N, C-alpha and C positions, 0 to 999 in steps of 0.2 A: 718473672720472679716467683717466689714461693707464696702460697696463700697464707695470710696472717690471721690469727684469731685474737679475740679480745682477751685482756688479762689485767688484773689489778696492778701489775707491774709494768704496763705498757705493752705495745705490740711485740709478738715473739713468733718465730717460725714454728710451724707445726711439728717438724721433725725433732726428735729428742736431742738434747745437747750432747756433744761428744767431747772427748779428751778432758782437759782440765776443768771444763765447765760442768761436767756431768754430776759430780758430787753435790753441786750447789743448785742444780735444777735450772741452770741458765747462765747467761754471760754476766760478767761483773758490771756494776754501775759505771757509766762513762763519767769522765772527769766533768765536774760541775753539773752533772745530771741530777734529776730529782731524787730526794732521799725518801724512800718508801719503807713500808713496814718490813719488806723482805730484807733490805740492807740492815735495818735495825736489829732484826731477829738473828741474822747471820753474825753480826758483830757481837751481840750479846752471847750467842752460843759459843763462838770461838773463845771469847774471854772466859766463860765459865769453864770450858774444857782446859784452858791454859792454867787457870787457878787450881783446878783439881790436880793436874799433873805436877805443878810446882809444889803443892802441899804434900803429895806422895813422895816426891824426891827428897824434900827436907826431912820428912818423918823417917824415911829410910836412912838418910845420912845420920840422923840422931841415934837410930838403933845401932848402926854400925860403929859409930865413934863414941857415943855416950857423952859428948861434949855439951857444954851449956850455951856457948856463943857461936853464932853463925855469921860468916862473911859471904856476901853475894857479889858476883860480877857477871859479865856477859849481857848481851842485848836484852834478854828477857828480864833481867834484874831492873830494867827501867820501867817495867810494868808495875806501877806504884799501887794499883788495886790489889794485885796478887801479893805484893810485899806487905801490905797492911794486914791481909789475912794470915800470912806467915807469922807476923808478929803477934796477932791476937789469938790465932787458933793453933799455931805450930808448937812444937815441944821445946823450942829454944827460949832462954830467958832474955837474950838480947841479940839483935841482928845489926850488922853494919853493911852498907851497900856502897860499893865503889862508885863515886858520882859520874865518872866517865866510863860507865859500864859497857858501852858498845865497843865496836872494834878499835876505836881510837885508844881505849884504855890499855890495849896491848903494848903501847909504848912504855907505860909504867912497868908492866911486867918484864919487858926486855931490860929496862934500866935496873930493876931490882935483881933480876937474874944475874946481870953482869956484876953488880955490886956484891951480892952475897955469895954467888957460886964461883965466879971467875976471879974476883979480887979479894975474896974472903972478908968482905966488909961486915962489921958487927950489926946485929939486929938491935935497934933501939927504939921501941914503940914510943910515940909521942902522945901527949895529952892536950886537948881532948882527942885528937887524932893527928897523925903525922902528915896528913894530906893538907893541913893548914887551910881548911875551908875550901880546898880546890882552887885557891887563888894563885895559880901557877903561871898565868900569862903575863903579857907586858903591861906596864903602867906608863903614864906620860907626864912629864914635868910641865909646869905652867908656861915656860917659854915656848915649848913645842905646841901646846894647845893654843896659845895666843897667836902664834904664827899661822897655824892652820885656819883659825877663825878669821884672821885678818885677810888671808889670801882668798877666802870665800866671800868676803864682803859682809860678814856677819856683824850684827849689832848686839852688844853684850854688856853686862856689868860684871864686876868681879868683887866677891866678898872674901876678905882675908880671914874673917872670924868663922871658925868651923861651926860653932853653936848657932850663929846667925844664919849661916847657910842652911843648916838642917831645919831650922825654924821656917825658913823661906820655902823649902821643899814641902814641908808639912802643910804650910798655909796654902800653897798652890793645889795640893791634892785635896785638902778639905774644901776648897772652893770649886771642886768638880773639874779641875784641870787634869789633863793627862800629861805626865812628865817623863821624858826620857832621862835616865840617870846613868852617868858614867863616872866612876871614881875608883882609883887604886888599880890593882892588878886584875886582869881579866880572868874569869872563871875557866877552868878546863872541864869540858863536858857539855852535854846538851842543855843543861838547866842554867838559866841566869839566876844568880843568887844575890843580886843587889848591886853588883859592880857594873853590869851591862844590862840594865833592866828598864822596863817601862812600868811606871807606877800609877795606880789609880785608886779611887775610893770604893771600897767593897760594900759600903752602905747603899750605894746608888742602884736602883732597880734597872736603870737604863745603861749602866756603865759596861756591862758585859757585851751588849749588842753594839754600842758605840765603838768600843775598843776593837772588837772583831771586824766590823765592817769598815770603819774609817781609819783605823790605825794598822791593823794586821792584814786587812784586805782578805778575809777568809770568812767561812760560814758563821752566821750569827750565833749558832748554838754552842760553839766550842767553849768548854769551861776554862776558867782562869784559876790560878792557884793563889792562896793567901800566904804572905810572909807574916809571921806573928812573933812577938817577943816570947822567948822560951818560958819566962816565968809566968806567962798568962795562958799558956797553951791548954791547960786543963780546965780553964774557965770557959773556953769556946768550943773545944773538941773533946771527944771521948778518948782522951789520952791521959797518961799518968802525969802528976805534977812534975815539971821539969824534964819530961820525956823529950829526947833529942831527935829531931828529923832535919838536920842541917842542910841536906842535899836535895830536899823536895822530892823524896822518893818513897814516901809512905802516904797512903790515903787513910783518913780517919773520919768518922761521922761527926757532923756538927751536933753539939749538945742539944738535948730536947728543949731546954729552956730558951734556946736561941732560935727555935724553929717557928714557922707559921703554918697554919692549916691550909691545905690545898684541896682542890676538887678531885676526888678519887676516880671520877669517871673519865677524866681527860686521857687522851691517848696520843701516841706519836709525838711529833714536835710540839703539839699543844701543851704537853706536860712540862716542857722546858720554859714556857712563857709565864709560869706561875711564880708568885713571890713565895720562896721556900723558907727564908730565914731573915734575920735582921741584917745579915750580910749577904744579900742575894747574888751579888756579882761573882762570888766564889763558891756558892753552894750548888752542887750538881743535882741532877734529877732524883738521885737516891739519898739525898741529904749528906753526901760525902764531900770531902775536899782534899786536894793534894797539898799537904801541909809542909811549909818550910819554917822551922824554928830559927829565930835570930837571937844572937847573944853577943855581947861585947867581946867575948873571947875569940870569936872568929871574924865577926863583921862589925867592928866598932862604929864605923860611919853609918851603916844601914840601921844598926840598933839605935843610934842617936836620932835618926830621922823618925823611926817608929815611936820612940818615946815622946818626941815632940808632937807627933800626930795624936798619940794617946792623950796628951795633955789638952789638946784642942778639942778632941771629939769624944773622948772616953772609949775609943776603939783602938786596941793595941795591934791592929793588923791592917795590911794594905794588899791590894792586888799587886802581884809581881809576875810579869811576863817578860819573855826575852826581848831584848832591844833589837828588833828586826821586823821586816814585813814577811808575809808568807813566802816561803821558799828561799829567802835570803839567809846567809850565815849571820850569826849574831855579830853585831858591830864590834870592831876591835879598836880602831884608831879614832882620833878626833874627827878626821875627815869622814870616816864611815858614819859616825854618829850624826854629824851635821847633815849629810846627804839624806839619811833615813828620816831625820827630824823634818827636813824640808819636804820630803816626798809624801808625808802623811799628814793627818789632821791632829798631830800632837800639838799641845798648847805651849809647852815649855821644854827646854833642854838644859840640863845641868851637867857640866863636865868639870870635875873637881870643884873649884870655887867660881867658875864662870856660869852665869845664868843668862839664858837667851829666851825671850818670849816671841812666839810666832808673829804676833801682831806688829812687832817692831822691826821685823826683817824686811829690808827694802825689796828683795826679789821673791817674796812669798807668793805673789799672785802669778808670777811668770815661770816658776820652777816647773820643769817638765816631769811630772809625777809618772806619767805613762812610760817614759823612757827608762826611768829608774826601775819600775816594776817589771818591765819586759826583760830585764836581765836574768830573772830568776824563774825557774820552773815551779809549777804548782806542786804542793806536797799533799 
């Protein structure tokens, strides 16, 4: 074989990299391999270049059109850090980002093309937007949910009162429980917005690691996003009062008065293990967060849960991550939700008015978690 030399990035062949590896000085990190300074620097550099290109594009669009408002779509429009810079530093007064901005969103374009161009349908913008919170997927009636849970041998209680149900969810999260929540129509797009979400307490210093390792089965450092009541967003983030980010596609800094001092000499992953704010589970290394604003006009059930949590804790936000494990599609059906709940260390599952606690499930100890996870490729 080839003679190897020592390197801070691990062993590497002496001969220079060729082909696609050449611009990066070597081969890519292997799946589940160590995360070194090289990978961090590459990721940061690509992100910075992407932001610069996006800002140049939108400034050019403004010069050409002179318009005040900007709509974004396409896969790069899911880059919420770049979107935040466009809003704060770009020339447009307001921006709107299509929540299924990847290739799947082409289905909406095809439908709109057929309606407006082929069938001469009228254009009738809706308020706050005609996408209706992106809640375009299926919902399930109580009879269907009950049948699915009974078939799985689940143990559950049912709360008929919506207020009592939302108080129960808030109580569980405030008690440091991780809750899978499924209610209403499923979201269209890659972001769970409260209808197919896993909820957690953002005040917990350990919650980010616990949810990554024991719920999502992914690297401990991956950040989580906050869902916050829209009328409080300016109190927690550097955003305008009432500013809307309903689709979790804008990044904003956590306000100075919510931050904690950190050790400036820390480097690499050690920087991530420091307490950065009073809501550390959603505060990234640069004091930013990917914000979802929640209001009754789009998400009445989720808003009611957050208001119940605020009454209990004084904190009007929660961790909101998609209801799935790493590599798995977001759950859609009651059967999907129950399987994902049982395959993880989630503490509770709420499907509409049905409440399940892991400790009460008769097959919790024998559920084959490995078989469930093996179905999905790593992302």
